[in-house]
VEXDREN-2710 file (C-alpha; in Angstrom, 1 decimal):
% VEXDREN-2710
k/r/px/py/pz
1/UNK/-6.9/22.0/-31.2
2/UNK/-4.0/23.9/-29.7
3/UNK/-1.3/21.6/-28.2
4/UNK/-2.9/18.5/-29.7
5/UNK/0.3/17.1/-31.3
6/UNK/2.7/17.6/-28.4
7/UNK/0.2/16.2/-25.9
8/UNK/-0.6/13.2/-28.2
9/UNK/3.2/12.6/-28.6
10/UNK/3.7/12.7/-24.9
11/UNK/0.8/10.3/-24.3
12/UNK/2.1/7.8/-26.9
13/UNK/5.7/7.9/-25.5
14/UNK/4.3/7.4/-22.0
15/UNK/2.2/4.5/-23.0
16/UNK/5.1/3.0/-25.0
17/UNK/7.7/3.2/-22.2
18/UNK/5.5/2.5/-19.2
19/UNK/2.8/0.2/-20.5
20/UNK/3.4/-1.3/-24.0
21/UNK/7.1/-2.2/-23.8
22/UNK/6.7/-4.2/-20.5
23/UNK/3.6/-5.9/-21.7
24/UNK/5.2/-6.7/-25.1
25/UNK/8.1/-8.3/-23.2
26/UNK/5.7/-10.5/-21.4
27/UNK/4.1/-11.6/-24.6
28/UNK/7.5/-12.3/-26.2
29/UNK/8.6/-14.4/-23.3
30/UNK/5.5/-16.5/-23.7
31/UNK/6.6/-17.3/-27.3
32/UNK/9.3/-19.5/-25.8
33/UNK/6.6/-22.0/-25.0
34/UNK/4.8/-24.0/-27.7
35/UNK/1.0/-24.3/-27.5
36/UNK/1.0/-27.7/-25.9
37/UNK/3.5/-26.5/-23.2
38/UNK/1.3/-23.4/-22.6
39/UNK/-1.8/-25.5/-22.2
40/UNK/0.0/-27.9/-19.9
41/UNK/1.0/-25.1/-17.6
42/UNK/-2.4/-23.3/-17.6
43/UNK/-4.4/-26.5/-17.4
44/UNK/-2.6/-27.7/-14.2
45/UNK/-5.0/-28.3/-11.3
46/UNK/-3.0/-26.0/-9.0
47/UNK/-3.0/-23.2/-11.5
48/UNK/-6.7/-23.5/-12.3
49/UNK/-7.5/-23.5/-8.5
50/UNK/-5.4/-20.3/-8.0
51/UNK/-7.2/-18.6/-10.9
52/UNK/-10.5/-19.6/-9.4
53/UNK/-9.6/-18.3/-5.9
54/UNK/-8.1/-15.0/-7.3
55/UNK/-11.0/-14.0/-9.6
56/UNK/-13.8/-15.3/-7.4
57/UNK/-12.6/-13.5/-4.3
58/UNK/-11.9/-10.3/-6.3
59/UNK/-15.4/-10.3/-7.8
60/UNK/-17.0/-10.9/-4.5
61/UNK/-14.9/-8.3/-2.7
62/UNK/-15.6/-5.7/-5.4
63/UNK/-19.3/-6.3/-5.2
64/UNK/-19.4/-6.0/-1.4
65/UNK/-17.1/-2.9/-1.5
66/UNK/-19.4/-1.3/-4.1
67/UNK/-22.4/-1.7/-1.7
68/UNK/-20.7/-0.5/1.4
69/UNK/-18.6/2.1/-0.5
70/UNK/-21.8/3.6/-1.8
71/UNK/-23.3/3.7/1.7
72/UNK/-20.2/5.4/3.0
73/UNK/-20.2/8.0/0.2
74/UNK/-23.9/8.6/0.7
75/UNK/-23.4/9.3/4.4
76/UNK/-20.4/11.5/3.8
77/UNK/-22.2/13.7/1.2
78/UNK/-25.7/13.8/2.6
79/UNK/-25.3/14.0/6.4
80/UNK/-23.3/16.4/8.6
81/UNK/-21.9/15.0/11.8
82/UNK/-19.1/15.5/14.3
83/UNK/-15.8/14.1/13.3
84/UNK/-16.6/14.0/9.7
85/UNK/-13.0/15.2/8.7
86/UNK/-11.5/12.4/10.7
87/UNK/-13.8/9.8/9.0
88/UNK/-12.9/11.3/5.7
89/UNK/-9.2/10.9/6.4
90/UNK/-9.7/7.3/7.6
91/UNK/-11.4/6.4/4.3
92/UNK/-8.1/7.1/2.5
93/UNK/-6.0/5.2/5.0
94/UNK/-5.8/2.0/2.9
95/UNK/-4.2/4.1/0.1
96/UNK/-1.3/5.2/2.4
97/UNK/-1.0/2.1/4.5
98/UNK/1.5/-0.4/3.2
99/UNK/-0.3/-3.5/2.1
100/UNK/1.9/-5.8/4.0
101/UNK/1.1/-3.9/7.2
102/UNK/-2.6/-4.3/6.5
103/UNK/-2.2/-8.0/5.9
104/UNK/-0.4/-8.5/9.1
105/UNK/-3.0/-6.6/11.1
106/UNK/-5.9/-8.4/9.5
107/UNK/-4.2/-11.8/10.0
108/UNK/-3.6/-11.0/13.7
109/UNK/-7.2/-10.0/14.3
110/UNK/-8.9/-12.8/12.3
111/UNK/-6.6/-15.8/13.0
112/UNK/-8.3/-18.5/15.1
113/UNK/-6.5/-17.3/18.2
114/UNK/-7.1/-13.6/17.5
115/UNK/-9.8/-11.7/19.4
116/UNK/-12.2/-11.4/16.5
117/UNK/-11.3/-14.7/14.8
118/UNK/-11.7/-16.6/18.1
119/UNK/-15.1/-14.9/18.6
120/UNK/-16.3/-16.0/15.1
121/UNK/-15.0/-19.5/15.5
122/UNK/-16.4/-20.1/19.0
123/UNK/-19.8/-18.5/18.4
124/UNK/-20.5/-19.1/14.7
125/UNK/-18.0/-21.7/13.6
126/UNK/-16.7/-19.3/10.9
127/UNK/-12.9/-19.4/10.3
128/UNK/-11.8/-16.3/8.4
129/UNK/-8.0/-16.5/8.3
130/UNK/-6.3/-19.0/6.0
131/UNK/-9.6/-19.3/4.0
132/UNK/-10.9/-17.6/0.9
133/UNK/-13.1/-15.6/3.2
134/UNK/-10.0/-14.0/4.7
135/UNK/-8.9/-13.0/1.2
136/UNK/-12.3/-11.3/0.5
137/UNK/-12.1/-9.3/3.7
138/UNK/-8.5/-8.1/2.9
139/UNK/-9.6/-7.1/-0.6
140/UNK/-12.7/-5.3/0.7
141/UNK/-10.4/-3.3/3.1
142/UNK/-8.1/-2.1/0.4
143/UNK/-10.8/-1.5/-2.3
144/UNK/-13.6/0.4/-0.5
145/UNK/-11.8/3.8/-1.0
146/UNK/-11.9/3.3/-4.7
147/UNK/-15.7/3.1/-4.7
148/UNK/-16.1/5.9/-2.1
149/UNK/-13.9/8.4/-4.0
150/UNK/-15.6/7.5/-7.3
151/UNK/-19.2/7.8/-6.2
152/UNK/-18.7/10.8/-3.9
153/UNK/-18.2/13.5/-6.5
154/UNK/-21.3/12.3/-8.5
155/UNK/-23.4/12.5/-5.4
156/UNK/-22.1/16.0/-4.6
157/UNK/-22.9/17.3/-8.1
158/UNK/-26.4/15.6/-8.1
159/UNK/-29.2/18.1/-8.5
160/UNK/-31.4/17.7/-5.4
161/UNK/-34.2/19.6/-7.1
162/UNK/-35.0/16.4/-9.1
163/UNK/-35.6/14.6/-5.8
164/UNK/-37.8/17.4/-4.5
165/UNK/-39.8/17.5/-7.8
166/UNK/-40.4/13.7/-7.6
167/UNK/-41.4/13.9/-4.0
168/UNK/-43.8/16.7/-4.7
169/UNK/-45.4/14.5/-7.4
170/UNK/-46.1/11.8/-4.8
171/UNK/-43.1/9.5/-5.3
172/UNK/-42.0/7.6/-2.2
173/UNK/-38.4/7.6/-1.0
174/UNK/-37.8/4.2/-2.5
175/UNK/-39.1/5.4/-5.9
176/UNK/-37.0/8.5/-5.8
177/UNK/-33.9/6.4/-5.1
178/UNK/-34.6/3.7/-7.7
179/UNK/-35.9/5.9/-10.5
180/UNK/-33.8/9.1/-10.1
181/UNK/-30.8/8.8/-7.8
182/UNK/-29.5/5.3/-8.6
183/UNK/-29.6/5.5/-12.5
184/UNK/-27.5/8.7/-12.3
185/UNK/-24.8/7.2/-10.0
186/UNK/-24.8/3.7/-11.5
187/UNK/-22.0/4.5/-14.1
188/UNK/-19.8/5.9/-11.3
189/UNK/-20.6/2.8/-9.2
190/UNK/-19.6/0.6/-12.1
191/UNK/-16.3/2.5/-12.4
192/UNK/-15.7/2.0/-8.7
193/UNK/-16.5/-1.7/-9.1
194/UNK/-14.0/-2.0/-12.0
195/UNK/-11.2/-0.3/-10.0
196/UNK/-11.9/-2.4/-7.0
197/UNK/-11.9/-5.6/-9.1
198/UNK/-8.6/-4.6/-10.9
199/UNK/-6.9/-3.9/-7.6
200/UNK/-8.2/-7.1/-6.0
201/UNK/-7.0/-9.4/-8.8
202/UNK/-3.4/-8.2/-8.6
203/UNK/-3.2/-7.7/-4.9
204/UNK/-0.4/-9.5/-3.1
205/UNK/0.9/-7.9/0.1
206/UNK/-2.3/-7.7/2.1
207/UNK/-3.5/-11.1/1.0
208/UNK/-0.6/-13.5/1.6
209/UNK/-0.6/-13.1/5.4
210/UNK/-4.3/-13.8/6.0
211/UNK/-4.7/-16.3/3.1
212/UNK/-2.4/-19.0/4.4
213/UNK/-1.4/-19.7/0.8
214/UNK/-2.5/-23.3/0.8
215/UNK/-2.7/-24.9/-2.6
216/UNK/-6.2/-25.7/-3.8
217/UNK/-7.7/-23.7/-0.9
218/UNK/-6.4/-20.1/-0.6
219/UNK/-3.4/-19.8/-3.0
220/UNK/-3.7/-16.8/-5.3
221/UNK/-2.3/-16.3/-8.7
222/UNK/0.2/-13.5/-7.8
223/UNK/1.8/-15.8/-5.2
224/UNK/1.9/-18.7/-7.7
225/UNK/3.8/-16.4/-10.1
226/UNK/6.3/-15.5/-7.4
227/UNK/6.7/-19.1/-6.6
228/UNK/7.5/-19.9/-10.2
229/UNK/10.0/-17.1/-10.4
230/UNK/11.7/-18.3/-7.2
231/UNK/12.0/-21.7/-8.9
232/UNK/13.5/-20.1/-12.0
233/UNK/10.6/-21.3/-14.0
234/UNK/10.4/-18.2/-16.1
235/UNK/8.2/-19.7/-18.9
236/UNK/5.7/-21.0/-16.4
237/UNK/5.5/-17.7/-14.6
238/UNK/5.2/-15.9/-17.9
239/UNK/2.4/-18.2/-19.1
240/UNK/0.4/-17.6/-15.9
241/UNK/1.0/-13.9/-15.9
242/UNK/-0.1/-13.6/-19.6
243/UNK/-3.3/-15.5/-19.0
244/UNK/-4.1/-13.4/-16.0
245/UNK/-3.5/-10.3/-18.0
246/UNK/-5.8/-11.4/-20.8
247/UNK/-8.6/-12.5/-18.5
248/UNK/-8.4/-9.2/-16.5
249/UNK/-8.4/-7.1/-19.7
250/UNK/-11.4/-8.9/-21.1
251/UNK/-13.4/-8.5/-17.8
252/UNK/-12.5/-4.8/-17.5
253/UNK/-13.4/-4.3/-21.2
254/UNK/-16.8/-5.8/-20.6
255/UNK/-17.3/-3.6/-17.6
256/UNK/-16.3/-0.5/-19.5
257/UNK/-18.6/-1.4/-22.4
258/UNK/-21.4/-2.0/-19.9
259/UNK/-20.7/1.4/-18.3
260/UNK/-20.8/3.1/-21.7
261/UNK/-24.1/1.4/-22.5
262/UNK/-25.6/2.5/-19.2
263/UNK/-24.5/6.1/-19.7
264/UNK/-25.9/6.1/-23.2
265/UNK/-29.2/4.7/-22.1
266/UNK/-29.4/7.1/-19.2
267/UNK/-28.8/10.0/-21.6
268/UNK/-31.6/8.8/-23.9
269/UNK/-34.0/8.6/-21.0
END
């Protein structure tokens, strides 16, 4: 193929300088700890609680963002309405908005004395700020655009004649959606889910303000790593970061393998 060698060389150099060298440094730093020391750090109750909060909230937020992101993408593609350009620009707003600003705004709105937070507490007894629920809402806010922009092109390229053919054969709207539309967009939806989850696991700026950062309740792994660094506990921060990297990689690998399997199965059908 023309240009294969220079493009491959550029790709390898890019991966080496930007990705592999920093990650290898992280791995080398972890070698300063023996196995018992590593397990002592990772097995700490506070560390395990932070991992539980980070990964649970990221998974829940990615799932919710996938549902609502698909609905938004469906409306944007299938229905014309006034102000569509404005809505389309608002979808990308979390991309441009500094995460710290988003965190401050969400914390102000959902804190117990905020207008929406006070309404939820007084009428439903639900406290959002300083709880894992607040982390989920913040992650949904920043991750929905990933799902929308991933699913939208697939819906735009979808052949509507397949829907018309199914309808002419007597299929209901639910059958058309479940048997024709959803199987074709499911791989893209999985991609959006993976991107949302990856963003949510490592998110820091928009979470720390609304989470309250209370150990065993709403403390996230990125904040715990920052705390270790501020205490000059480099081995501890490295061990936590490496564990987070491995778990995130394995989960994303599983999602990618699932996506490949779904696409292969869809092609066979």
